[in-house]
BATITI-5034 format. One line per 5 residues: number of its first residue (from 0); their letters; for each residue x, y, z of C-alpha. Coordinates in nm, 3 decimals. Layout:
// residues N
NUM	a	X,Y,Z ~ ...
***
This chain:
// residues 169
0	xxxxx	5.469,-5.895,-8.637 ~ 5.243,-5.599,-8.552 ~ 4.888,-5.582,-8.693 ~ 4.805,-5.307,-8.918 ~ 4.657,-4.976,-8.776
5	xxxxx	4.341,-5.044,-8.943 ~ 4.300,-5.393,-8.792 ~ 4.381,-5.232,-8.450 ~ 4.106,-4.977,-8.498 ~ 3.870,-5.239,-8.600
10	xxxxx	3.958,-5.464,-8.294 ~ 3.892,-5.173,-8.072 ~ 3.560,-5.088,-8.244 ~ 3.463,-5.462,-8.200 ~ 3.541,-5.421,-7.841
15	xxxxx	3.332,-5.120,-7.811 ~ 3.045,-5.307,-7.986 ~ 3.059,-5.584,-7.710 ~ 3.225,-5.853,-7.914 ~ 3.454,-6.071,-7.710
20	xxxxx	3.787,-5.944,-7.612 ~ 3.955,-6.268,-7.736 ~ 3.971,-6.123,-8.089 ~ 4.311,-6.197,-8.223 ~ 4.508,-6.143,-8.549
25	xxxxx	4.483,-6.467,-8.752 ~ 4.791,-6.642,-8.852 ~ 4.839,-6.685,-9.230 ~ 4.941,-7.009,-9.409 ~ 5.329,-7.064,-9.312
30	xxxxx	5.279,-6.905,-8.956 ~ 5.300,-6.537,-9.049 ~ 5.009,-6.291,-9.029 ~ 4.804,-6.168,-9.303 ~ 4.972,-5.884,-9.483
35	xxxxx	4.936,-5.564,-9.328 ~ 4.742,-5.420,-9.642 ~ 4.519,-5.741,-9.697 ~ 4.219,-5.892,-9.541 ~ 4.266,-6.008,-9.165
40	xxxxx	4.058,-6.295,-9.033 ~ 3.940,-6.284,-8.654 ~ 3.727,-6.456,-8.414 ~ 3.684,-6.790,-8.604 ~ 3.447,-7.021,-8.423
45	xxxxx	3.216,-7.309,-8.479 ~ 2.925,-7.469,-8.265 ~ 2.971,-7.819,-8.163 ~ 2.797,-8.074,-8.391 ~ 2.497,-8.250,-8.261
50	xxxxx	2.507,-8.645,-8.248 ~ 2.587,-8.797,-8.591 ~ 2.545,-8.476,-8.783 ~ 2.743,-8.464,-9.098 ~ 2.725,-8.083,-9.136
55	xxxxx	2.874,-7.800,-8.948 ~ 2.896,-7.410,-8.965 ~ 3.186,-7.169,-8.912 ~ 3.161,-6.789,-8.842 ~ 3.439,-6.535,-8.881
60	xxxxx	3.494,-6.155,-8.875 ~ 3.668,-6.033,-9.189 ~ 3.859,-5.696,-9.175 ~ 3.927,-5.531,-9.521 ~ 4.279,-5.393,-9.579
65	xxxxx	4.385,-5.112,-9.822 ~ 4.178,-5.232,-10.117 ~ 3.854,-5.389,-10.180 ~ 3.891,-5.781,-10.187 ~ 3.674,-6.078,-10.232
70	xxxxx	3.653,-6.402,-10.033 ~ 3.641,-6.685,-10.299 ~ 3.686,-7.004,-10.147 ~ 3.731,-7.188,-9.807 ~ 3.872,-7.537,-9.718
75	xxxxx	3.928,-7.744,-9.419 ~ 4.056,-8.093,-9.368 ~ 3.775,-8.177,-9.117 ~ 3.507,-8.172,-9.389 ~ 3.457,-8.320,-9.732
80	xxxxx	3.351,-7.964,-9.862 ~ 3.325,-7.621,-9.732 ~ 3.130,-7.328,-9.906 ~ 3.044,-6.989,-9.818 ~ 2.661,-6.961,-9.781
85	xxxxx	2.415,-6.673,-9.686 ~ 2.078,-6.692,-9.523 ~ 1.804,-6.505,-9.702 ~ 1.438,-6.453,-9.626 ~ 1.241,-6.545,-9.927
90	xxxxx	0.878,-6.449,-9.868 ~ 0.902,-6.529,-9.493 ~ 1.092,-6.854,-9.526 ~ 1.469,-6.848,-9.436 ~ 1.673,-7.014,-9.701
95	xxxxx	2.034,-7.078,-9.734 ~ 2.221,-7.057,-10.066 ~ 2.572,-7.092,-10.164 ~ 2.757,-6.765,-10.286 ~ 3.046,-6.746,-10.541
100	xxxxx	3.226,-6.461,-10.328 ~ 3.196,-6.206,-10.048 ~ 3.298,-5.873,-10.110 ~ 3.514,-5.709,-9.831 ~ 3.519,-5.334,-9.861
105	xxxxx	3.849,-5.163,-9.790 ~ 3.890,-5.057,-9.417 ~ 3.565,-5.228,-9.338 ~ 3.447,-5.517,-9.130 ~ 3.227,-5.798,-9.271
110	xxxxx	3.079,-6.031,-9.001 ~ 2.969,-6.394,-9.071 ~ 2.712,-6.465,-8.804 ~ 2.397,-6.681,-8.751 ~ 2.125,-6.559,-8.995
115	xxxxx	2.364,-6.401,-9.242 ~ 2.682,-6.509,-9.423 ~ 2.848,-6.828,-9.286 ~ 3.071,-7.118,-9.396 ~ 2.887,-7.445,-9.428
120	xxxxx	3.102,-7.764,-9.369 ~ 2.948,-8.067,-9.550 ~ 3.064,-8.416,-9.490 ~ 3.216,-8.383,-9.158 ~ 3.491,-8.628,-9.113
125	xxxxx	3.449,-8.637,-8.740 ~ 3.208,-8.470,-8.494 ~ 3.292,-8.111,-8.385 ~ 3.356,-8.133,-8.004 ~ 3.337,-7.820,-7.794
130	xxxxx	3.691,-7.719,-7.682 ~ 3.857,-7.842,-7.984 ~ 3.981,-7.653,-8.272 ~ 4.058,-7.726,-8.643 ~ 4.234,-7.520,-8.943
135	xxxxx	4.018,-7.332,-9.200 ~ 4.186,-7.170,-9.506 ~ 4.029,-6.873,-9.664 ~ 4.135,-6.768,-10.023 ~ 4.083,-6.413,-10.149
140	xxxxx	4.128,-6.238,-10.484 ~ 4.400,-6.015,-10.366 ~ 4.508,-6.130,-10.019 ~ 4.725,-6.445,-9.980 ~ 4.541,-6.743,-9.828
145	xxxxx	4.495,-6.716,-9.457 ~ 4.473,-7.015,-9.243 ~ 4.313,-6.989,-8.909 ~ 4.226,-7.216,-8.598 ~ 3.864,-7.225,-8.564
150	xxxxx	3.744,-7.277,-8.193 ~ 3.450,-7.513,-8.139 ~ 3.219,-7.387,-7.882 ~ 2.921,-7.559,-7.695 ~ 2.590,-7.620,-7.880
155	xxxxx	2.422,-7.348,-7.685 ~ 2.666,-7.080,-7.757 ~ 2.517,-6.769,-7.919 ~ 2.689,-6.533,-8.164 ~ 2.898,-6.249,-8.008
160	xxxxx	2.646,-5.957,-7.925 ~ 2.685,-5.627,-8.096 ~ 2.568,-5.401,-8.385 ~ 2.589,-5.615,-8.715 ~ 2.455,-5.350,-8.925
165	xxxx	2.790,-5.346,-9.120 ~ 2.728,-5.714,-9.259 ~ 2.699,-5.697,-9.630 ~ 2.421,-5.907,-9.770
***
């Protein structure tokens, strides 16, 4: 199934910003792609967990469809719980807090990256090892649930480089 013209435009924009060329359309639950007019999920990745860590973190790029939408829930079988969090600077101290939802503007991109929005995995059922992958399901107000394969990268892996000024806080 072809991707929407808007997703194609955002993939081109991401490439121009220096994001990895491996950006791909994410399969939706049931093996199809996210609806052409709904939110598309790209570049889902996590860092490998260290030692016996019971928490992990996932980063993604969300591309808005034809209408404003909101990410309201995330889940994965590799953790007891998954929550959307944001990092905030509170008088010079970086803190994380859970958020009820993340707005995705129509035809705009929201990047989950270190120091901003991210998906916390709590109660990992197994270590996250580099080279492996696992499923993650994202639920939205308007878009049907989207399940993506999250690629686990090495501990030293940095976030994709580029201008993240479009990230909504």
